Each structure stands twice: as C-alpha cells, then as structure tokens.
C-alpha positions in Angstrom: 0.1 0.0 0.1 1.1 3.6 -1.3 1.0 6.9 0.8 0.6 9.9 -1.3 0.3 13.5 0.2 -2.1 15.7 -1.6 -4.3 18.9 -1.4 -7.6 19.3 -0.5 -9.3 21.4 -3.0 -12.3 22.6 -1.2 -11.9 25.7 0.9 -9.2 28.3 1.3 -7.4 26.6 4.0 -6.4 23.8 1.5 -5.7 21.4 4.1 -3.3 18.2 3.2 -4.6 14.7 3.3 -2.5 11.4 3.0 -4.1 8.9 0.5 -3.4 5.2 1.0 -3.7 3.4 -2.1 -3.4 0.0 -3.5 -4.5 -1.3 -6.9 -5.2 2.2 -7.9 -8.1 2.0 -5.0 -7.8 4.5 -2.2 -7.9 2.2 0.9 -8.2 5.3 3.4 -7.8 8.6 3.9 -6.1 10.4 6.9 -5.4 14.2 7.4 -1.6 14.6 7.0 -0.2 14.8 10.8 2.3 17.5 10.5 1.0 19.6 7.7 1.0 23.2 9.4 -2.7 24.4 8.5 -4.5 21.3 9.4 -2.2 19.5 11.9 -3.8 16.1 11.4 -7.4 17.1 11.2 -10.0 17.6 8.5 -13.5 18.4 8.0 -15.8 15.6 6.5 -15.4 17.1 3.0 -11.6 16.4 2.9 -12.1 13.1 4.4 -14.3 12.0 1.4 -12.0 13.2 -1.5 -12.2 9.8 -2.6 -15.7 9.7 -3.3 -15.8 12.0 -6.1 -17.3 10.8 -9.2 -18.2 7.5 -7.6 -21.8 8.2 -7.4 -22.0 10.5 -10.6 -19.7 9.4 -13.0 -20.1 10.8 -16.6 -19.0 9.2 -19.8 -15.3 10.3 -20.0 -15.8 11.2 -23.6 -17.1 15.0 -24.6 -20.8 15.6 -25.2 -21.8 17.8 -28.2 -25.4 18.9 -28.5 -27.0 18.2 -32.0 -29.3 20.6 -33.8 -32.5 18.8 -32.7 -31.5 19.2 -29.1 -30.1 15.5 -28.6 -26.5 14.9 -27.5 -23.8 12.7 -28.9 -20.6 11.4 -27.6 -17.5 11.8 -29.6 -13.7 11.4 -29.1 -11.6 14.2 -27.5 -10.0 14.9 -30.8 -13.1 15.5 -32.6 -15.1 17.4 -29.9 -12.0 20.0 -29.4 -11.7 20.3 -33.3 -15.3 21.0 -33.4 -15.6 23.4 -30.6 -12.2 25.3 -31.4 -13.8 25.7 -35.3 -16.8 27.3 -33.7 -14.9 29.7 -31.2 -12.6 30.7 -34.3 -15.8 31.3 -36.4 -17.6 33.5 -33.5 -14.1 35.5 -32.9 -14.0 36.0 -36.8 -17.6 37.1 -37.3 -18.2 39.1 -34.3 -14.6 40.2 -32.9 -12.4 38.6 -29.9 -14.4 40.2 -27.3 -17.6 38.2 -28.1 -16.0 35.2 -26.3 -15.5 34.6 -22.5 -14.5 32.0 -20.1 -15.3 31.9 -16.1 -13.3 29.8 -13.9 -13.1 28.7 -10.5 -10.6 29.0 -7.4 -10.7 25.3 -7.3 -8.4 24.6 -10.1 -4.3 24.7 -10.2 -2.5 27.6 -10.6 -0.7 25.9 -13.7 -4.3 25.4 -14.8 -5.4 28.8 -14.6 -2.2 30.2 -16.1 -2.7 28.0 -19.2 -6.1 28.6 -19.6 -5.8 32.6 -19.9 -2.6 31.8 -22.1 -5.1 30.4 -24.3 -8.3 32.5 -23.8 -6.6 35.9 -22.7 -3.2 36.1 -24.6 -4.2 34.1 -27.9 -7.7 34.7 -28.2 -7.9 38.3 -26.5 -11.1 36.9 -25.0 -12.2 37.8 -21.5 -11.9 35.5 -18.5 -12.9 36.0 -14.9 -13.5 33.6 -12.3 -15.8 32.8 -9.1 -12.9 34.3 -7.0 -15.0 37.7 -8.1 -17.8 36.3 -5.9 -16.0 35.6 -2.6 -12.6 37.5 -2.5 -12.4 40.6 -5.0 -13.4 43.1 -2.5 -10.7 42.2 0.0 -8.1 41.8 -3.0 -9.0 45.4 -4.1 -8.5 46.4 -0.3 -5.3 45.0 0.4 -3.8 46.2 -3.0 -4.7 49.9 -2.3 -3.9 49.8 1.5 -0.9 47.6 1.3 0.4 48.0 -2.4 -0.1 44.4 -3.1 -2.7 41.4 -2.7 -0.7 40.2 0.3 -2.8 38.9 3.4 -0.3 39.7 6.2 -1.3 36.7 8.4 -0.4 32.9 9.1 -3.3 30.9 10.4 -1.2 30.0 13.6 -2.1 34.0 14.4 -5.3 32.1 15.3 -3.8 30.5 18.2 -1.4 33.5 19.2 -4.1 36.1 19.4 -5.6 37.0 22.7 -8.6 39.1 21.1 -10.0 37.0 18.3 -12.5 39.3 16.4 -14.5 37.5 13.7 -16.5 39.9 11.1 -19.1 38.4 8.8 -17.8 35.0 9.1 -18.9 31.5 10.5 -15.6 29.6 10.7 -17.2 26.7 12.9 -19.6 25.8 9.8 -17.5 27.2 6.9 -14.0 26.2 7.8 -14.1 23.7 10.8 -10.2 23.2 10.7 -10.0 27.1 11.3 -12.6 26.6 14.1 -10.3 24.0 15.6 -7.5 26.3 15.8 -9.4 29.0 17.6 -11.1 26.6 19.9 -7.4 25.6 20.7 -6.5 28.8 21.8 -7.1 28.8 25.4 -5.8 32.3 26.2 -8.3 34.6 24.0 -11.4 36.4 24.0 -13.7 35.7 20.9 -15.5 38.3 19.4 -18.2 37.9 16.5 -20.0 40.7 14.9 -22.7 39.4 12.9 -26.3 40.3 12.4 -27.3 36.7 13.3 -26.8 34.4 16.2 -24.6 32.1 13.9 -23.0 28.8 15.3 -19.6 30.9 16.1 -21.6 33.3 17.5 -23.0 30.9 19.9 -19.4 30.1 21.3 -18.2 33.7 21.3 -17.5 35.5 24.7 -18.9 38.6 23.1 -21.4 38.7 20.3 -22.6 42.2 18.6 -25.6 41.6 16.3 -25.4 44.7 14.3 -27.8 45.8 11.4 -27.2 44.2 8.1 -24.8 46.2 6.1 -23.9 48.7 8.7 -20.3 47.3 9.1 -18.7 50.6 7.4 -20.3 53.0 9.6 -19.7 50.9 12.6 -15.9 50.8 11.9 -15.8 54.5 11.3 -17.5 55.2 14.7 -15.2 52.5 16.3 -12.1 54.5 14.7 -13.3 57.5 16.1 -13.7 56.5 19.5 -10.4 54.7 19.6 -9.0 58.1 18.3 -10.9 60.1 20.9 -9.8 57.8 23.9 -6.0 58.0 22.7 -6.4 54.1 22.1 -4.1 54.2 19.4 -0.3 53.4 18.6 0.8 56.6 17.5 4.3 55.5 16.9 3.2 52.8 14.5 1.1 55.2 12.7 3.9 57.9 12.2 6.7 55.7 11.1 4.4 53.0 8.9 1.6 54.7 7.5 0.3 57.6 5.6 -3.1 59.8 5.3 -4.0 59.2 9.1 -4.3 62.8 9.8 -7.0 63.0 7.1 -8.7 59.7 8.2 -8.7 61.1 11.9 -10.5 64.4 10.3 -12.9 62.3 8.6 -14.0 59.9 11.3 -15.0 62.9 13.4 -18.4 63.0 11.7 -19.2 59.5 13.1 -19.4 60.0 16.9 -20.6 57.6 19.4 -23.9 59.0 20.0 -25.1 58.3 16.5 -24.3 54.3 17.1 -27.6 52.9 17.7 -29.5 54.5 15.0 -26.8 53.8 12.2 -25.8 50.4 13.6 -28.4 48.9 15.8 -25.8 48.5 18.4 -25.8 50.8 21.3 -23.1 53.2 22.5 -22.3 50.9 25.5 -21.7 48.0 23.2 -19.5 49.7 20.8 -17.6 51.4 23.7 -17.3 47.8 25.4 -16.1 46.6 21.7 -13.5 49.4 21.6 -12.2 48.7 25.0 -11.8 45.2 24.4 -9.4 46.1 21.4 -7.6 48.3 23.4 -7.1 46.0 26.4 -5.9 43.3 23.9 -2.1 42.9 23.4 -2.3 40.9 20.2 -5.5 41.7 18.4 -6.5 39.8 15.1 -9.3 40.8 12.8 -10.7 38.1 10.7 -13.6 38.7 8.1 -14.9 36.5 5.0 -18.1 36.8 3.0 -20.2 38.6 5.4 -17.9 41.8 4.6 -16.8 41.1 1.0 -20.2 40.1 -0.6 -21.6 43.8 0.1 -22.2 46.9 -2.2 -19.3 48.3 -0.3 -17.2 45.4 0.6 -13.9 46.9 -0.4 -14.2 50.2 1.8 -15.4 47.9 4.7 -12.6 45.6 4.5 -10.3 48.8 4.3 -12.1 50.1 7.4 -11.1 46.9 9.3 -7.5 47.6 8.1 -7.5 51.1 9.3 -8.3 50.0 12.6 -5.7 47.0 12.7 -3.2 49.8 11.2 -4.0 52.5 13.8 -3.8 50.4 16.8 -0.6 48.7 15.5 -2.1 45.2 15.3 -0.2 44.2 12.4 3.1 42.4 11.8 3.3 40.7 15.2 2.2 37.3 16.4 -1.7 36.9 16.8 -2.4 40.3 14.9 -3.5 41.5 11.5 -6.5 42.4 9.3 -7.1 39.0 7.9 -9.3 38.1 5.1 -10.4 34.2 5.0 -10.2 33.0 1.1 -13.4 31.0 0.2 -11.6 28.4 -2.4 -8.7 26.4 -2.1 -6.3 28.0 -4.8 -8.3 31.4 -4.8 -4.7 32.9 -4.5 -3.5 31.0 -7.4 -6.4 32.4 -9.3 -5.9 36.0 -8.4 -2.0 35.9 -9.1 -1.8 33.4 -11.9 -4.9 33.8 -14.2 -3.7 36.7 -16.2 -7.3 38.2 -15.7 -7.0 41.3 -13.5 -3.3 41.6 -13.3 -0.2 40.0 -15.5 1.3 36.6 -14.1 2.8 37.2 -10.8 0.7 40.3 -9.8 2.1 43.3 -12.2 -0.1 45.8 -13.8 -1.0 45.0 -17.7 -0.3 48.7 -18.2 3.0 48.6 -16.9 5.9 48.8 -19.5 8.7 47.0 -17.5 6.4 44.1 -16.4 4.9 43.7 -19.7 8.8 43.1 -21.0 9.6 41.1 -18.2 6.8 38.4 -18.7 7.2 38.6 -22.4 10.8 37.6 -22.0 10.0 34.9 -19.1 7.3 33.6 -21.5 9.4 33.7 -24.9 6.7 35.6 -26.8 6.4 39.0 -28.5 5.0 41.7 -25.9 1.8 42.0 -28.0 0.7 38.5 -27.5 -0.1 39.5 -23.8 -3.5 40.8 -22.6 -3.5 44.6 -22.5 -5.9 45.2 -20.0 -7.6 43.5 -17.2 -10.6 41.2 -18.1 -14.1 42.5 -18.1 -15.5 41.2 -14.5 -17.9 38.7 -14.2 -21.3 40.7 -13.9 -20.2 42.4 -17.3 -19.6 39.4 -19.2 -23.3 38.4 -18.1 -24.7 41.4 -19.2 -22.8 41.6 -22.5 -24.4 38.1 -23.2 -28.0 39.0 -22.4 -26.8 42.3 -24.5 -26.1 40.1 -27.5 -22.4 41.2 -27.3 -21.0 38.0 -26.1 -21.7 34.9 -28.3 -19.5 32.2 -26.7 -19.1 31.2 -23.1 -16.5 28.8 -21.6 -17.5 27.6 -17.9 -14.7 25.8 -16.2 -15.5 23.8 -13.0 -18.2 26.1 -11.4 -21.9 26.4 -11.8 -22.8 29.9 -12.3 -26.5 28.9 -13.1 -26.7 28.3 -9.3 -24.3 30.5 -7.8 -24.3 33.6 -9.9 -26.1 36.4 -8.2 -29.7 37.2 -9.4 -29.3 33.6 -11.2 -32.4 33.8 -13.5 -29.9 36.2 -15.4 -27.8 33.9 -16.1 -30.2 31.1 -17.2 -31.4 33.9 -19.8 -28.0 34.2 -20.9 -27.6 30.4 -21.5 -30.3 30.8 -24.1 -28.7 33.7 -26.0 -25.4 32.2 -26.6 -24.1 30.5 -29.8 -21.7 28.3 -28.0 -21.8 27.2 -24.3 -19.2 25.3 -23.3 -19.1 23.7 -19.5 -16.2 21.9 -18.5 -16.8 19.8 -15.1 -16.6 16.7 -13.1 -20.3 16.4 -13.7 -22.4 16.4 -16.6 -25.7 16.8 -14.7 -25.1 20.3 -12.7 -27.6 22.9 -13.4 -25.2 24.7 -15.8 -23.8 21.5 -17.6 -27.3 19.9 -18.4 -28.0 21.9 -21.4 -24.7 23.2 -22.7 -23.7 22.9 -26.3 -20.5 21.2 -25.5 -19.6 19.4 -22.4 -15.9 18.6 -21.2 -15.6 16.0 -18.6 -12.6 16.3 -16.5 -11.2 14.1 -13.5 -11.2 15.5 -9.8 -8.3 16.8 -8.1 -7.2 13.2 -7.0 -6.1 12.2 -10.6 -4.5 15.9 -11.2 -1.1 17.3 -10.7 -0.1 21.1 -9.8 0.0 23.4 -7.2 -2.0 25.6 -4.8 -1.7 28.6 -2.9 -4.0 28.6 0.3 -5.5 31.8 2.2 -2.1 32.4 4.0 0.0 32.4 1.0 1.2 28.6 1.2 1.9 26.8 -1.9 1.4 23.0 -1.6 1.3 20.3 -4.2 -1.4 18.2 -6.0 -0.4 14.9 -6.8 -1.9 12.3 -8.5 -3.4 9.9 -5.9 -5.3 7.4 -8.6 -4.3 7.0 -12.1 -6.6 7.9 -15.0 -8.7 5.7 -16.7 -9.1 5.5 -20.5 -10.2 8.6 -22.0 -9.8 10.5 -18.8 -8.4 14.1 -19.3 -7.7 16.9 -16.6 -8.3 20.3 -17.3 -4.7 21.0 -18.2 -4.8 18.7 -20.9 -8.0 20.0 -22.2 -6.8 23.6 -22.3 -3.5 22.4 -24.0 -5.5 20.5 -26.6 -8.0 23.5 -27.1 -4.7 25.7 -27.7 -3.7 23.4 -30.1 -6.8 23.1 -32.0 -6.8 27.0 -32.1 -3.7 27.0 -34.0 -1.2 28.3 -31.2 1.8 26.0 -32.4 5.0 27.2 -31.0 3.1 29.6 -28.3 2.7 26.1 -26.3 6.1 25.2 -26.6 6.9 26.3 -22.7 3.5 25.0 -21.5 3.4 21.3 -22.1 3.4 20.1 -18.6 2.5 21.7 -15.2 5.8 21.3 -13.9 7.0 23.5 -17.0 4.1 25.8 -16.3 5.2 26.2 -12.6 8.7 26.9 -13.5 7.4 29.7 -15.9 4.9 31.2 -13.3 7.6 31.2 -10.6 10.1 33.2 -13.0 7.2 35.9 -13.3 7.4 36.5 -9.6 10.7 37.3 -9.2 11.4 40.6 -7.8 7.6 40.9 -6.9 6.1 40.7 -3.4 5.0 37.2 -4.4 8.2 36.2 -5.4 8.8 32.3 -4.8 11.9 31.7 -7.0 13.4 29.7 -4.1 10.8 27.0 -4.7 11.6 23.9 -6.9 8.4 22.0 -8.2 9.5 18.9 -6.2 10.2 20.7 -3.0 6.5 20.6 -2.3 6.2 16.8 -2.5 5.4 15.4 1.0 6.4 18.8 2.5 4.6 21.2 4.9 4.1 23.9 2.1 6.1 27.0 2.0 4.5 30.4 2.2 5.5 33.2 -0.2 7.7 35.4 -0.2 10.4 32.7 -0.4 13.1 34.3 -3.1 16.0 32.4 -4.6 18.8 32.1 -1.8 16.2 32.3 1.2 16.6 29.6 3.9 13.3 28.2 5.4 13.5 28.9 8.9 9.7 28.5 10.1 6.9 26.8 8.8 4.5 29.8 9.3 6.0 33.2 8.5 3.6 36.4 8.4 4.0 39.6 6.6 5.2 43.3 7.4 7.1 42.4 10.6 9.4 45.2 9.6 6.9 47.7 8.9 7.6 47.8 5.3 4.6 47.8 2.8 4.5 47.3 -1.2 3.5 50.9 -1.7 5.6 53.4 -3.3 6.3 55.1 -0.2 6.7 51.7 1.6 4.1 52.9 4.1 0.6 51.6 4.5 -2.2 53.9 3.3 -5.4 54.9 5.2 -8.2 54.3 2.7 -11.7 55.7 3.5 -14.8 57.1 1.8 -18.1 58.4 2.7 -20.6 55.3 3.2 -22.9 54.8 0.3 -26.6 55.0 0.2 -28.1 51.8 0.2 -28.9 51.2 -3.4 -32.0 48.7 -2.6 -33.4 49.6 1.2 -36.5 47.9 1.9 -40.0 49.3 0.9 -43.9 48.9 2.3 -43.9 46.1 -0.4 -40.5 44.6 0.5 -40.1 45.3 4.5 -37.8 42.3 5.3 -34.3 41.8 4.7 -32.7 38.8 3.4 -29.2 37.5 4.3 -27.5 34.4 2.8 -24.5 32.1 4.0 -23.3 28.6 4.5 -25.4 26.3 6.4 -23.7 23.2 7.3 -20.0 22.0 7.4 -20.8 19.3 4.8 -22.4 21.3 2.2 -20.4 23.1 -0.4 -21.2 25.9 -2.6 -23.7 24.4 -5.0 -23.7 20.9 -3.6 -22.5 19.4 -6.9 -19.5 17.7 -5.3 -20.6 17.1 -1.6 -23.9 15.3 -3.3 -21.1 12.3 -3.5 -21.1 12.1 0.4 -23.8 10.0 1.9 -23.3 11.3 5.5 -23.8 14.9 4.1 -27.1 13.9 2.0 -28.5 12.2 5.1 -27.8 15.1 7.6 -29.1 18.0 5.1 -32.4 18.9 3.7 -32.9 18.3 -0.1 -35.5 21.2 0.0 -34.8 24.8 0.7 -35.6 26.2 4.0 -35.3 29.8 5.6 -35.1 31.0 9.0 -37.5 33.5 10.5 -37.8 35.0 13.9 -40.3 33.6 16.2 -42.2 37.1 16.7 -42.4 37.4 13.0 -43.6 33.9 12.3 -46.3 34.1 15.1 -47.5 37.6 13.4 -47.7 36.0 9.9 -49.2 32.9 11.3 -46.4 30.7 9.9 -45.2 27.4 11.7 -42.3 25.5 11.5 -42.0 23.5 8.1 -44.6 25.5 6.6 -44.1 26.3 3.1 -43.5 29.9 2.3 -42.9 32.1 -1.0 -40.3 34.5 -0.7 -40.7 37.4 -2.9 -37.6 39.5 -4.0 -37.4 43.0 -4.9 -35.8 41.8 -8.1 -39.3 40.4 -9.3 -38.5 36.5 -8.5 -40.3 34.5 -5.9 -38.7 31.2 -4.5 -40.5 28.4 -2.5 -38.8 27.8 0.9 -39.8 25.7 4.2 -40.0 27.8 7.2 -37.6 27.0 10.2 -38.9 29.2 13.0 -35.9 30.2 15.2 -34.8 33.0 17.8 -31.4 33.0 16.1 -32.5 35.6 13.8 -33.8 39.2 14.6 -37.4 40.3 13.8 -37.7 41.6 10.1 -34.4 39.8 9.1 -34.6 36.3 7.4 -31.7 33.8 6.8 -31.3 31.1 4.2 -28.5 29.1 2.6 -26.6 29.7 -0.4 -26.4 26.0 -1.2 -29.9 26.1 -2.9 -30.6 27.3 -6.4 -33.5 29.1 -5.0 -31.6 31.4 -3.0 -29.6 33.3 -5.4 -32.8 33.7 -7.8 -33.4 36.1 -5.1 -30.2 38.1 -4.6 -30.1 41.2 -6.7 -27.8 42.7 -9.5 -26.0 44.9 -7.1 -22.1 45.4 -6.8 -19.2 46.9 -5.2 -18.4 49.6 -7.4 -14.5 49.1 -6.6 -14.1 45.0 -6.8 -17.5 44.2 -8.7 -18.3 41.7 -6.2 -21.8 41.0 -6.0 -23.8 41.9 -2.7 -25.2 38.6 -1.7 -26.3 39.6 2.0 -29.0 41.9 1.9 -31.9 41.5 0.0 -35.3 43.4 0.6 -37.9 40.7 0.4 -41.6 39.8 1.2 -42.5 36.5 2.7 -46.0 34.7 2.5 -47.5 31.6 3.9 -48.5 29.5 1.1 -52.3 28.8 1.3 -52.4 31.3 4.2 
C-alpha cells in the first residue's frame, strides 16, 4: 500500500491529506499529521475526497449537442476540433471580445495560467472567475492599502491572538479546521460581529448583532472612539502609515452618539468593543464573505485594515487584518490567471512588467493581454445584450451560484456556443450546454495550489487515470493546439513547465517564490511566499510586514476611506424584510455538486430549501415550523422555502443557505463599485405563507 500526500481543493485553508492507495483504489484517507494548516485534522469534505465521481460518473468522452436538441458523445479530438472551429468562427464574425470564460478557485495555478494563455493572450477574450464572488473586495482593499494583494497573516495567528474578532464569518461551519485552531487557543477572548446568532456566535464571549450592512459605519464610529480615547499606536502610525491625519478628521463625522441609529448597537456595546480592542495585546481581525459580499465591501475591508493599522495590530504574532479566502486556490487564481493582473501580480499597463513577462514566456509583448478582464457581471450583462456570443465555464456552476441567477439562465439561451467543463454532466449549468468536457477530480491531477495564508502546496495524482480521462490542463492544452497556437505552447506542455514559468514571473515581486522548486512541495509542509531564490526556510509559518515595510511606493500602509453610500436597495412597504445568506452546514459546499457524493452529507441536510424566520414575526404572519412559504424578492423573483422558526435571527431579518438554487434567484444584481463583487447579503423581500 502506497501513501500519497496531496491537497484538499475545497475551501481556502487547503488542508493536506494522506491517501493510502492499493491497486489504484483509495483504501483510507487520513489528514496529514504534521502539515501546518490542519495538523492531522480535516472536515468531512476532505475525508471524503476519494468519493468524487463514484456516485455521479459521467461518460469520459465529451458530449456535443445536435441541432434537434439531443446529444452525442464523440472522441476528444473530434469534440475539441469541432468546438475550436466554432470559437474561431465566432471570433472572426463578432470580434475577440465576443468570447469569454469563467473559471473557479478550485483549479491549480498551472491550469489558470494555461487557460488564460489560450483565452486571454491568444484569443484576446475576457476571462473572470468565481473568485470574484468571494474575494475580490478583500483583494482590492489589500492592493490599495498595502500596495499588493498580500494578506499579512499565518493561520497560526488564530492560536497566538489574545483577542480574536470575527466579522461576517462563521468558521465553525464554513472552515471547521480554522475553528479547531480558534478553540485550541485557551487564552483568547472571542468576539463575533454578525447580524444573526451564527453557530460561531453561540460560542463567542461577545456577540455584536449589528444591522445588516452597517459594518462600514460601525468601523468609522469605532475608529473615531479609539482616536478620541487615545487608544491608538501613534508610533506605528507615524513611522509606517500615511493619510492618518485625513482619516482622523474624516471619522469625526461618526460620533458615538450616532451608534444605535446607524448600526443597531448601543453606545455601550461599541464602547465595550473599543475597550476590548484597546486592552488586547495581540488583536486579530478576521473577515469573510459577510464583509466582501456587499455593495461597499472594499471600503468596509479597508475600514477593518485601518483599525488594525492605527492600533498597531499588524506584523506581530496574533495580529493582523485577515481576510479568509473562500476557495482552495483563490490566490493562485488571483495571481496567475492573467485576468486582473499580469502573471505574478503586475499591472497590464506597466511597460517594465510587460517586457519582463514577455521575455520569460518567450513571446512578443503584443501577445499579452493589454488590460484587465471584464468582470463577471459585465460578462453576463454583455451576453444578455447580445455582445458576447460564446462562453466557456470551467469547473463552476453559475446557473446556481451567480447573483440573481435567472439572469444567467437567460444568458445560457442567448449564446451561440456554451461550453461547460466539469466533473459532472448534470449540474444546473452543464445539463443543457452545447459542449460538455468531462474532466477528472483533483485526486487524479498534478499541480500547485496557494491557500489563504500564501502557502504553496502540491497536488499530486492519487489515482491513475482511466481510458479517455483528461484533466483540465490537458483540455486547455488540446484546445490551444486546435485553435492554432503552435509554438506559443512550446513552454506550456506540462504542469511542471508552467510552474517554472510562473515562478520566474514572480521574481522581484512581493509574491516572489523563485526559491521553491517544483519537487520541494512533494510530501512537504508547504511553503509560504515570499520565498526568493537564496532564502533559507527557518519557520513553517511566516507573516508579512514584521519590519513595517509595505509594497506601496512610499513603503508605508495607506489609510483609505470614503463616505458610506446610500443603500442602493433599501426595504420598502412592499418588501419590508431583509434576506441574508450564508453557508449552512460543514458538509454542504457551494452548489452541492461535489458534496452530494458524500452519503453522510445527504443524510444530514435537507433536500428542500428552507429559510429561518424570527419567532415573533412567524407568529404575526401565522407561519409555523416547516410551513411552505413564498419569498418574493425586490428583483421580481419568487422562490419557495420551508420555514424554520428560530430565535437566532432578528425580527425583520430572514436567513437562508446559498447552497440552494432558490436562494440566488432572489439576490439582486448589485455590485461593489471598486471590486465588482456581488452583494449577496442584503436583499429586500416579502414573505407569504402558502395557502395562508
């Protein structure tokens, strides 16, 4: 029996797992004992990675639609030639920007890089990913405040912090391994800021149930209070930051006596929170989708960063403004997809970076994308406007997960070519596509992932592929060949070759990992960037900014702030209640296409969509537990749920899981104006009892 260590490609922690294999079968799965992220622990999803495609195993050959609406399977060469020909015809007829792709944070960095070499560099198309749905606001915040998309922390800071503040996150459910590390910290105060009494909030020492989407005003009020009381680190501010005096003047407009009206929290609660921050020696701020998925998520993330900077809680053990990544290789997507930045994190408009990247890739600079991609929302809008004619969806399910998802359903019907590449041929997105490319799961793939704390780790094949099985990498390579890329693919033939290219692209950048060899990651503890050539690895976990130097032009962190926006969709007489969404169980994942393989998850979760409603409101509306209800959204869509009566959501606020397609039919097409991240978390709704 052989032991193979590989990566879990579900959430942003990217735990390592040991697979014990015999006769090309996984005999047992054990979390890697000495891996710094999960330390011998895993959630139910990682422990069942071997189940993928055991229940839902598609034909390994591509499926192409016929004119009469039926489907046929054909060889890979035939299907790729046919699809590539159609892509070229569309590009010739309508222009290169009539083609787009959408990818996922669960692929490998080598696959992101190759996909966008084919689609962005060669085809001149737009390519975005569902990283836009979970992390883009935090990315923009880090870039502006620190000069680079460089989260400062290590997960070890969860155990080293004496004051752990979780904002808009529910790690007990969403990332149980991170929750285990919080629990192991016996010397901390746990503070949760969340509108509802989440599973994490139940275990908190302090819970602050603020009004939905009042976070930005809360942090401005809190900042002003900390400044007024002198509870700031003036030395850190003076030596390592800029724009504080302007920020100090700005937050004077957010006095404590406005607290309750603005946030739903009392002055006493906010004073208590400020005192806890002041009294903490090592205070860490951790935020997740509850912050990022808002119409002003970028500025809210920066408001958290500002408080961390002004109190000197950064660059030391147990501190930091720390965004928790949603998907396993979202950072690989952010840095190596050539979508919003050049490979390695440079700007598309920077002549020096363009020259450097072109030299590394061995191509003329004209082949490089000249600008960031259209964001996800504009891709969908342009499909519905008739401007984009072909869409290639890779390992994601936007018919389910996209905000206001009926707009994606409409887009599917308007495309001349709709390609879906996935493990499963029966997702909400893949069932009716024109071309379906079946690919293998992560346990049959090779490559590299980068987790939420900047740690590179190895995907290595656990099982050998069967006849006709291809990886995402294989499909991208074959498609590039069929499109006519020729010698432009010479340096892109294997994941190892692409890793070496991308490594060179990081040289001299904040993300520099030129000191990591491809094989260094095998059976390793992973290595966090930066790790430049010549560096010596002294610790398994390393945080950034310990020297107070940032990646801005001045080497100082920036205080970024802006007046809060008016809510673009306030409640009305017709839609008087607020819908909030989030993850509901540790077993469910995203659109449930993968976790439906796990019998225990299916047994423990409802097949029917349900929604939590406050006890008092339910009584007033004569709604009983398990009653079917209609939820009417301000976007004009109605979905049916089963009611769950609870005291864990406030009166007037309802909560449901985004794991159900019914949920994102209700969420509106509203986006952060800096990051273009959708606002999933606050939708005006009406609720009606069916038959009542």
